[in-house]
MIDOTOR-384347 format. One record per residue (C-alpha): x, y, z; residue in three letters. Coordinates in Angstrom, 2 decimals, m for minus. Example, Ala and Ser with C-alpha at 12.3 -4.5 7.8 and 13.67 -1.06 7.14 Angstrom:
[[12.30 m4.50 7.80] ALA]
[[13.67 m1.06 7.14] SER]
END
This chain:
[[73.88 158.61 83.87] MET]
[[76.29 155.81 82.72] GLY]
[[79.33 156.87 80.77] ARG]
[[80.08 156.86 77.42] GLY]
[[82.86 158.24 74.71] SER]
[[83.71 161.96 73.60] HIS]
[[81.83 162.70 69.86] GLY]
[[83.87 163.98 67.43] PRO]
[[84.97 167.38 66.73] GLY]
[[86.94 169.86 68.90] GLY]
[[85.82 171.86 72.05] GLY]
[[83.24 168.90 73.09] ALA]
[[83.59 168.35 77.13] GLY]
[[82.42 167.09 79.82] HIS]
[[79.33 168.65 82.13] SER]
[[79.98 169.69 85.29] HIS]
[[77.83 169.15 88.66] SER]
[[79.08 170.17 92.19] GLU]
[[75.87 168.19 93.56] GLU]
[[75.93 165.15 90.98] TYR]
[[79.70 164.79 90.28] PRO]
[[78.98 161.22 88.97] ASP]
[[76.26 163.03 85.94] ASP]
[[79.20 164.17 83.89] THR]
[[77.56 163.00 80.43] TRP]
[[74.21 164.33 81.07] ASN]
[[72.76 167.27 78.75] LEU]
[[70.11 169.13 81.35] TYR]
[[72.67 171.28 82.73] GLN]
[[73.54 172.73 78.71] HIS]
[[69.28 173.30 78.43] ILE]
[[68.05 176.95 77.94] ALA]
[[64.42 176.48 77.52] GLN]
[[62.33 173.37 77.01] ALA]
[[58.75 173.87 76.53] ASP]
[[55.82 171.03 75.31] ALA]
[[53.03 171.14 72.91] LEU]
[[49.78 169.45 73.84] ASN]
[[50.47 169.18 77.70] ALA]
[[48.93 170.22 80.69] VAL]
[[52.10 171.84 82.14] ASP]
[[53.71 173.80 78.70] ASN]
[[57.06 173.38 80.68] SER]
[[59.78 170.39 79.51] ALA]
[[62.25 171.45 82.11] LEU]
[[61.01 169.16 85.21] SER]
[[61.67 166.28 83.24] VAL]
[[65.33 166.86 82.81] PHE]
[[66.78 166.30 85.77] ARG]
[[69.73 164.34 87.00] PRO]
[[69.98 160.82 86.12] PHE]
[[69.85 160.05 90.13] ALA]
[[67.15 161.68 90.25] ARG]
[[65.21 159.88 87.21] ARG]
[[62.50 157.90 89.25] LEU]
[[60.79 161.18 90.97] GLU]
[[57.16 161.19 89.53] THR]
[[57.08 165.16 90.60] ALA]
[[57.34 167.58 87.50] GLY]
[[56.13 164.66 85.22] SER]
[[54.45 165.63 81.76] LEU]
[[51.34 164.68 81.19] HIS]
[[49.36 164.71 77.58] SER]
[[46.33 166.67 77.35] ASP]
[[43.17 165.11 75.50] GLY]
[[44.99 162.16 73.62] ASP]
[[48.15 160.19 73.95] GLU]
[[50.67 162.95 71.26] GLU]
[[53.25 165.21 72.88] MET]
[[56.18 167.24 70.96] LEU]
[[58.78 168.17 73.62] VAL]
[[61.16 170.56 72.35] LYS]
[[64.79 171.66 73.93] VAL]
[[66.74 174.80 72.83] VAL]
[[70.56 174.32 73.97] PHE]
[[72.56 177.39 75.80] ALA]
[[75.63 175.53 73.95] SER]
[[76.17 173.65 70.64] PRO]
[[75.38 169.47 72.21] CYS]
[[76.22 166.32 70.79] SER]
[[73.34 163.45 71.68] ILE]
[[74.67 159.77 71.94] ARG]
[[72.49 158.00 73.75] ARG]
[[68.88 158.60 75.26] LEU]
[[66.87 157.65 77.71] MET]
[[62.62 158.08 78.34] VAL]
[[60.85 157.06 81.80] VAL]
[[57.30 156.99 81.44] GLY]
[[54.69 157.71 84.40] GLY]
[[51.98 156.13 86.39] GLY]
[[50.84 153.07 84.96] ASN]
[[52.64 150.95 82.43] PRO]
[[50.15 151.85 79.90] SER]
[[50.43 155.19 79.89] HIS]
[[54.42 154.82 79.19] HIS]
[[54.99 156.33 76.21] PRO]
[[56.00 153.30 73.36] ARG]
[[57.37 155.39 70.68] HIS]
[[59.22 158.58 69.68] VAL]
[[60.41 160.77 66.57] ARG]
[[62.99 162.80 67.24] VAL]
[[63.89 166.09 65.08] TYR]
[[67.25 168.14 65.00] VAL]
[[67.08 171.86 63.94] GLY]
[[63.51 172.66 64.29] HIS]
[[63.21 174.86 66.45] GLU]
[[59.67 176.37 65.07] ASP]
[[58.48 172.66 65.21] LEU]
[[54.74 172.65 66.29] ASP]
[[51.81 170.02 65.39] PHE]
[[50.40 171.73 62.14] GLN]
[[54.27 171.46 60.49] SER]
[[55.24 168.05 62.06] ILE]
[[53.75 165.62 59.29] GLU]
[[56.33 167.83 56.52] ASP]
[[59.31 167.12 58.32] VAL]
[[60.99 163.75 58.35] ILE]
[[62.67 162.72 61.94] PRO]
[[66.38 161.98 61.92] VAL]
[[65.72 159.18 64.17] TYR]
[[62.33 156.99 66.00] GLU]
[[62.60 154.30 67.72] THR]
[[60.05 152.31 69.84] SER]
[[60.38 152.46 73.77] LEU]
[[60.00 150.10 76.46] PRO]
[[58.40 150.15 79.36] VAL]
[[61.33 151.83 81.52] ASN]
[[59.75 151.80 85.24] GLN]
[[63.30 150.92 86.39] ALA]
[[64.95 153.99 84.20] GLY]
[[67.83 151.23 83.33] GLU]
[[67.13 151.09 79.29] ALA]
[[68.82 153.53 76.81] TYR]
[[68.49 153.68 73.24] VAL]
[[71.57 154.65 70.86] ASN]
[[70.76 157.87 68.87] VAL]
[[71.66 157.70 65.07] HIS]
[[73.29 158.69 62.51] PRO]
[[75.95 160.19 64.98] THR]
[[76.48 163.15 62.39] GLY]
[[73.07 164.45 62.62] ALA]
[[73.30 164.28 66.82] PHE]
[[76.42 166.80 66.48] THR]
[[76.60 170.19 67.33] ASN]
[[72.51 170.12 68.00] VAL]
[[71.67 173.21 69.36] THR]
[[67.51 172.35 68.56] THR]
[[65.86 168.76 69.50] VAL]
[[62.21 168.25 69.72] SER]
[[60.80 164.51 70.76] PHE]
[[57.49 163.63 69.26] PHE]
[[55.79 160.62 71.58] PHE]
[[53.40 159.56 69.10] ASP]
[[52.16 156.14 71.23] ALA]
[[51.51 155.00 74.41] ASN]
[[51.74 151.50 75.13] HIS]
[[47.61 151.41 76.44] GLY]
[[46.67 153.33 73.33] SER]
[[44.97 155.57 76.11] VAL]
[[43.94 158.93 75.76] ASP]
[[46.79 159.78 78.11] GLU]
[[50.77 159.61 77.64] THR]
[[52.79 160.47 80.79] ILE]
[[56.85 161.10 80.73] VAL]
[[58.19 161.39 83.88] GLN]
[[62.00 161.70 82.39] TYR]
[[63.82 162.16 79.95] ILE]
[[67.64 161.78 79.96] GLY]
[[70.01 162.55 76.97] MET]
[[73.87 161.27 77.09] GLN]
[[76.80 163.10 75.34] GLY]
[[79.12 166.00 75.54] ASP]
[[78.93 169.57 74.74] HIS]
[[81.06 172.34 73.22] THR]
[[81.63 176.34 75.20] HIS]
[[81.01 177.81 71.76] ASP]
[[77.15 179.66 72.65] LYS]
[[74.28 180.40 70.46] ARG]
[[74.73 183.46 69.04] GLN]
[[73.21 185.52 66.29] ALA]
[[75.99 185.80 63.54] VAL]
[[76.36 188.27 60.07] GLN]
[[77.67 186.83 56.95] ALA]
[[78.11 188.78 54.08] LYS]
[[77.80 187.30 50.68] TYR]
[[79.36 188.98 47.38] GLU]
[[77.09 188.47 44.07] LEU]
[[78.72 189.53 40.86] LEU]
[[75.89 190.90 38.79] SER]
[[76.18 189.40 35.17] GLN]
[[77.44 191.72 32.26] GLY]
[[78.30 194.61 34.24] HIS]
[[81.06 193.54 36.16] GLY]
[[79.66 194.82 39.49] GLN]
[[79.51 193.59 43.17] LYS]
[[76.55 193.27 45.42] THR]
[[76.81 192.94 48.65] HIS]
[[73.79 191.27 50.59] ILE]
[[74.19 190.82 54.35] GLN]
[[71.90 188.10 56.51] MET]
[[71.48 187.48 60.17] ASP]
[[71.50 184.29 61.18] SER]
[[71.96 182.33 64.80] THR]
[[73.74 179.63 65.12] VAL]
END
């Protein structure tokens, strides 16, 4: 994948692959889990791979029953996404024509998606050669991302099957791992001067 600039914030760095040393900005190496909803195959890891393999057809995702498909990604450590490439598969009529991108909604599904505003959406070209990128924005929304979802809601032929062959995310990553943390909040009871401690667990 082509080179880009460092994202803001400390601790960011390149990806490292001995087999694909030029793939220093491809974030597929930092994906912990990738799932596809309304797809024939529910595992989406196969479409996230080295840039040099973007034109391979094996492992493509096929929508199941209609043109919509939701791809959900969980990173092993926070990543900053700067550019996106989508390559469709098969006949150009099956290539995705539009994508909505959601950040930070790990439980997103087809029931909840209409109640959530995407942080970014764009039209997608027929990208058979794997040369067209789109720059995602605003930059702040795509910095230190732990989960990201791609909702492909239309294809170029308005047919019942959308095929996604490759998804490339270009950016950088931190070395911090997602982990459960405990935060204690101190509340002052009104009129009594007593402090109440509330402990809440969350994942970052």
